[in-house]
C-alpha positions as CSV (number, residue, x, y, z in Angstrom):
1,M,9.0,14.6,-48.8
2,R,11.9,14.0,-51.2
3,I,14.9,16.0,-50.2
4,F,18.0,16.5,-52.3
5,H,21.3,17.4,-50.6
6,G,24.3,18.5,-52.6
7,T,26.8,18.9,-54.0
8,T,29.7,19.2,-51.5
9,E,30.0,16.9,-48.5
10,I,31.5,18.8,-45.6
11,A,32.3,16.9,-42.4
12,G,29.9,14.1,-43.3
13,Q,26.9,16.4,-42.8
14,M,24.9,15.6,-46.0
15,G,25.0,11.9,-45.2
16,I,24.3,12.3,-41.5
17,L,21.3,14.7,-42.1
18,S,20.0,12.4,-44.8
19,S,20.1,9.4,-42.6
20,A,18.1,11.1,-39.8
21,L,15.5,12.5,-42.3
22,T,15.1,9.1,-43.9
23,K,14.5,7.5,-40.4
24,K,11.7,10.1,-40.0
25,G,10.0,8.8,-43.1
26,H,11.3,11.1,-45.8
27,C,13.5,10.3,-48.8
28,S,16.7,12.2,-48.4
29,V,19.9,11.6,-50.4
30,G,23.2,13.6,-50.8
31,Y,24.9,13.9,-54.2
32,N,28.5,14.5,-53.5
33,T,31.2,15.7,-56.0
34,F,33.9,16.5,-53.4
35,H,35.9,13.5,-52.5
36,S,38.6,13.2,-49.8
37,Y,40.5,10.6,-47.8
38,L,37.8,10.8,-45.1
39,G,35.7,8.4,-47.3
40,Y,32.2,9.5,-46.4
41,K,29.6,7.2,-48.1
42,D,26.5,6.7,-46.1
43,Y,23.3,8.0,-47.7
44,L,25.4,9.5,-50.5
45,V,25.7,9.2,-54.2
46,N,29.4,9.9,-54.7
47,T,29.8,11.2,-58.3
48,D,31.6,13.7,-60.3
49,G,30.7,16.8,-62.4
50,K,29.8,14.7,-65.5
51,G,27.8,12.2,-63.5
52,L,25.9,14.9,-61.7
53,E,25.2,16.7,-65.0
54,E,23.7,13.4,-66.4
55,S,21.5,13.0,-63.4
56,I,20.1,16.6,-63.4
57,P,16.9,15.8,-65.4
58,H,16.0,13.0,-62.9
59,I,17.0,15.1,-59.9
60,L,14.9,18.1,-61.0
61,D,11.8,15.8,-61.6
62,Y,12.1,13.6,-58.5
63,Y,13.0,15.9,-55.6
64,D,10.7,18.3,-53.9
65,L,13.2,20.3,-51.9
66,F,16.8,21.3,-52.6
67,H,19.1,21.7,-49.6
68,F,22.4,22.9,-51.1
69,H,25.7,23.0,-49.2
70,Y,28.9,25.0,-49.3
71,G,27.7,27.5,-51.9
72,T,27.3,24.8,-54.6
73,T,24.3,23.8,-56.6
74,L,23.7,21.4,-59.5
75,S,25.2,23.4,-62.3
76,P,28.3,25.6,-62.8
77,G,27.4,29.3,-62.4
78,F,24.1,28.3,-60.7
79,A,22.4,27.8,-64.1
80,D,20.0,25.3,-62.4
81,L,18.4,27.8,-60.0
82,P,16.1,29.5,-62.5
83,E,14.7,26.1,-63.5
84,I,14.2,25.0,-59.9
85,K,12.5,28.3,-59.2
86,S,10.2,28.0,-62.2
87,R,9.0,24.6,-60.9
88,H,8.1,26.2,-57.5
89,K,10.3,23.8,-55.6
90,K,11.8,24.8,-52.3
91,M,15.5,25.7,-51.9
92,I,17.8,26.6,-49.1
93,M,21.6,27.1,-48.9
94,H,23.8,25.7,-46.1
95,H,27.0,27.7,-45.6
96,W,29.8,26.1,-43.6
97,G,32.5,28.7,-43.1
98,N,35.4,28.8,-45.6
99,D,32.9,29.3,-48.4
100,V,31.8,32.7,-47.0
101,R,34.5,33.8,-44.5
102,F,35.3,37.3,-45.7
103,H,39.0,37.9,-44.9
104,E,39.1,41.3,-43.3
105,Q,35.7,40.8,-41.5
106,A,37.0,37.6,-39.9
107,R,40.0,39.4,-38.5
108,I,38.0,42.2,-36.9
109,R,37.1,40.0,-33.9
110,N,39.7,37.3,-34.2
111,P,43.5,38.1,-34.2
112,Y,44.3,34.4,-34.7
113,V,42.0,33.5,-37.6
114,Y,43.4,31.8,-40.8
115,T,41.4,32.5,-43.9
116,G,43.8,31.1,-46.5
117,D,41.2,28.5,-47.6
118,S,38.5,31.2,-48.4
119,P,38.1,32.7,-51.9
120,P,38.8,36.4,-52.4
121,N,36.2,38.7,-50.9
122,E,35.0,39.8,-54.4
123,E,34.4,36.2,-55.4
124,I,32.4,35.4,-52.2
125,H,30.3,38.5,-52.7
126,A,29.6,37.8,-56.3
127,K,28.6,34.2,-55.5
128,L,26.3,35.2,-52.7
129,M,24.6,37.8,-55.0
130,K,23.9,35.2,-57.6
131,L,22.6,32.7,-55.1
132,T,20.3,35.0,-53.2
133,A,18.6,36.1,-56.4
134,Y,16.9,32.7,-56.2
135,I,17.5,31.3,-52.7
136,K,16.1,33.5,-50.0
137,E,17.0,31.5,-46.8
138,A,20.2,30.0,-45.5
139,I,21.4,27.7,-42.7
140,V,24.7,28.1,-40.8
141,Q,26.2,26.1,-37.9
142,D,26.8,28.9,-35.5
143,Y,27.1,32.7,-35.2
144,E,30.7,32.8,-36.4
145,V,29.4,31.9,-39.8
146,Y,26.1,33.8,-39.4
147,D,27.8,37.2,-39.5
148,Y,29.2,36.7,-43.0
149,V,25.8,35.9,-44.7
150,K,23.2,37.7,-42.6
151,D,23.0,40.7,-44.8
152,Y,22.5,38.6,-48.0
153,Y,19.5,36.4,-47.2
154,E,16.0,37.3,-46.1
155,K,16.4,34.8,-43.2
156,V,19.4,32.8,-41.8
157,H,18.8,29.9,-39.5
158,V,21.4,28.7,-37.0
159,V,21.4,24.9,-36.8
160,P,24.2,23.0,-35.0
161,I,26.4,20.4,-36.6
162,A,24.7,16.9,-36.5
163,I,26.1,13.6,-35.3
164,D,24.8,10.1,-35.2
165,L,25.4,9.3,-31.6
166,S,24.9,5.5,-32.1
167,H,28.3,5.5,-33.8
168,F,30.0,7.1,-30.8
169,Q,30.1,5.1,-27.5
170,P,31.7,7.2,-24.8
171,H,35.2,6.1,-23.5
172,Y,35.8,8.5,-20.6
173,P,39.5,9.1,-19.7
174,S,40.7,7.0,-16.8
175,V,41.9,9.0,-13.8
176,K,44.5,6.3,-13.1
177,K,46.2,6.4,-16.5
178,E,49.9,7.3,-15.9
179,R,50.8,8.2,-19.5
180,P,47.9,10.1,-21.1
181,L,47.5,10.3,-24.8
182,I,47.0,13.7,-26.6
183,L,45.5,13.5,-30.1
184,H,45.3,16.2,-32.8
185,A,43.8,15.5,-36.2
186,P,44.3,18.4,-38.6
187,T,42.4,18.1,-42.0
188,N,44.2,21.4,-42.7
189,P,47.1,22.2,-40.4
190,D,47.1,26.0,-41.2
191,F,43.4,26.3,-40.4
192,K,43.6,24.2,-37.2
193,G,46.7,26.0,-35.9
194,T,48.9,22.8,-35.9
195,F,52.1,24.8,-35.7
196,Y,51.1,26.4,-32.4
197,I,49.8,23.1,-31.1
198,E,52.9,21.1,-31.8
199,A,55.2,23.8,-30.5
200,T,53.3,23.6,-27.2
201,I,53.5,19.8,-27.2
202,E,57.3,20.0,-27.4
203,R,57.4,22.4,-24.6
204,L,55.1,20.2,-22.4
205,K,57.2,17.1,-23.2
206,A,60.0,18.6,-21.2
207,E,57.8,18.6,-18.1
208,Y,55.3,15.7,-18.5
209,D,55.3,12.1,-19.4
210,F,52.6,11.6,-22.1
211,D,52.1,10.4,-25.7
212,Y,51.2,12.6,-28.6
213,R,49.8,11.5,-32.0
214,R,49.0,13.6,-35.0
215,I,46.4,11.9,-37.2
216,E,46.2,12.8,-40.9
217,K,44.9,11.4,-44.2
218,M,43.0,8.5,-42.6
219,N,39.5,7.1,-43.3
220,H,37.0,8.6,-41.0
221,E,35.9,5.3,-39.5
222,E,39.5,4.4,-38.7
223,V,40.1,7.7,-37.1
224,I,37.1,7.3,-34.7
225,K,38.6,4.1,-33.4
226,L,41.8,5.9,-32.6
227,Y,40.0,8.8,-30.8
228,K,38.6,6.3,-28.3
229,H,42.1,5.9,-26.7
230,A,42.7,9.6,-26.3
231,D,42.7,11.4,-22.9
232,I,42.9,14.9,-24.4
233,I,42.0,16.0,-27.9
234,I,43.2,19.3,-29.3
235,D,41.1,20.5,-32.2
236,Q,41.3,24.0,-33.7
237,V,42.8,27.0,-31.9
238,L,42.4,29.7,-34.5
239,C,38.9,29.8,-36.0
240,G,36.9,31.1,-33.1
241,S,34.3,28.4,-33.1
242,Y,34.1,24.6,-32.9
243,G,33.7,22.0,-35.7
244,L,32.9,18.4,-36.2
245,L,36.0,17.0,-34.4
246,S,35.1,18.9,-31.3
247,V,31.6,17.4,-31.5
248,E,32.9,13.9,-32.1
249,S,35.3,14.3,-29.2
250,M,32.5,15.3,-26.8
251,A,30.4,12.4,-28.0
252,L,33.2,10.1,-27.2
253,G,33.5,11.5,-23.7
254,K,36.8,13.3,-24.3
255,P,37.9,16.7,-23.1
256,V,38.6,18.9,-26.1
257,L,40.6,22.1,-26.5
258,T,39.2,24.6,-29.1
259,Y,39.1,28.3,-29.4
260,I,35.8,30.1,-29.0
261,R,35.7,33.8,-29.7
262,S,34.9,35.7,-26.5
263,D,32.0,37.6,-28.2
264,L,30.5,34.2,-29.3
265,I,30.6,32.4,-26.0
266,A,27.1,33.7,-24.9
267,S,25.6,32.4,-28.2
268,F,26.3,28.8,-27.2
269,P,24.4,26.9,-24.5
270,A,25.9,27.4,-21.0
271,E,26.7,23.7,-20.7
272,L,29.3,23.8,-23.5
273,A,32.2,21.6,-22.2
274,I,34.9,22.8,-24.5
275,V,38.2,24.1,-22.9
276,N,38.5,27.5,-24.6
277,T,42.0,27.6,-26.0
278,N,43.9,29.9,-28.3
279,P,47.7,30.1,-29.1
280,D,48.3,32.4,-26.2
281,N,46.9,30.2,-23.5
282,L,47.3,26.7,-25.1
283,Y,50.2,25.8,-22.8
284,E,48.3,26.7,-19.6
285,Q,45.1,24.9,-20.7
286,A,46.9,21.7,-21.7
287,K,49.0,21.8,-18.6
288,R,45.8,22.1,-16.5
289,L,44.4,18.9,-18.0
290,L,47.7,17.0,-17.7
291,D,47.8,18.0,-14.0
292,H,44.2,17.0,-13.2
293,P,43.1,13.6,-14.6
294,E,39.8,14.0,-12.7
295,L,39.1,17.1,-14.6
296,R,39.7,15.3,-17.9
297,R,37.0,12.7,-16.9
298,E,34.6,15.4,-15.6
299,L,34.8,17.3,-18.9
300,G,34.4,14.1,-20.9
301,I,31.1,13.3,-19.0
302,K,29.8,16.9,-19.5
303,G,30.8,16.8,-23.2
304,R,28.9,13.6,-23.9
305,A,25.8,15.1,-22.3
306,Y,26.2,18.3,-24.3
307,A,26.5,16.3,-27.6
308,E,23.4,14.3,-26.8
309,K,21.4,17.4,-26.0
310,Y,22.4,19.7,-28.8
311,H,24.1,17.7,-31.6
312,S,22.0,14.5,-32.0
313,H,21.1,14.1,-35.7
314,D,17.5,13.2,-34.6
315,I,17.1,16.6,-32.9
316,I,18.8,18.4,-35.8
317,A,16.5,16.7,-38.3
318,D,13.4,18.0,-36.5
319,Q,14.9,21.5,-36.6
320,L,15.4,21.1,-40.4
321,L,11.9,19.8,-41.0
322,A,10.5,22.9,-39.2
323,I,12.6,25.1,-41.4
324,Y,11.6,23.2,-44.6
325,A,7.9,23.5,-43.7
326,D,8.1,27.3,-43.8
327,L,10.1,27.7,-47.0
328,K,8.4,29.2,-50.0
329,G,8.6,27.4,-53.3
């Protein structure tokens, strides 16, 4: 099967999924028009709007299945969808969060959420109506995103974030380390809750001897090397679910602090090793990890096992292939 992924690379997922699908004997490539300092490049054709437009005739002819991401397709205004539909080729849309996070709806169950990166509600609705005229099924990473799109598609599949574990050798925190390192890597400080995190860090510095590093605007490969030295990683404390950094932290054997909405906890496997943290309890949760180095190591070991069981790109690729097989052209 020849699988097209496009056209917005979010958290390296198009490349990671394409690599796993390729290893399973399929041809899978991501065409990316969204570029950032993270520098994702594996299994990707990094292009721009003009380059993508020039490639459309080849793409339409060559690929059997179109796995779109972040509410984007080949053409502005989704002008490509009628043509793909007329060719009876399979399509599915993968929503990632900010592309569909309706503002008021997000705040109903989450007093902390930041939705400043999401378009206006009317724009999200209009886009979903256009997409679902042609694309009948969608994928989301968890039930936080599921709620926003479940009433638009005929079927919505929940498929966890994928990670290539071969790139993440665990480095469990040492219980003997006298000066632990806390890391925070905000791609968007407002979304991640960096203000609350760093205010808490300053409060803790008056009581504990530790190092803190905020990582920003660095290539993804360089960042992973830095994560290895961390003893505690604080990810996002506002959204209500976990993202790629939390998965990478677990894969590296690090305890990670992230906010999981109380109504969503039961939707995740019971082994989830994340320390559930919001702005109101961040101080207490971080203090607990600083006080107990053995707990940091224990959570790191549990996190690695969780990442292996639920986020391996090989496992996720099998889930995708099962979904693809049932799609209608």
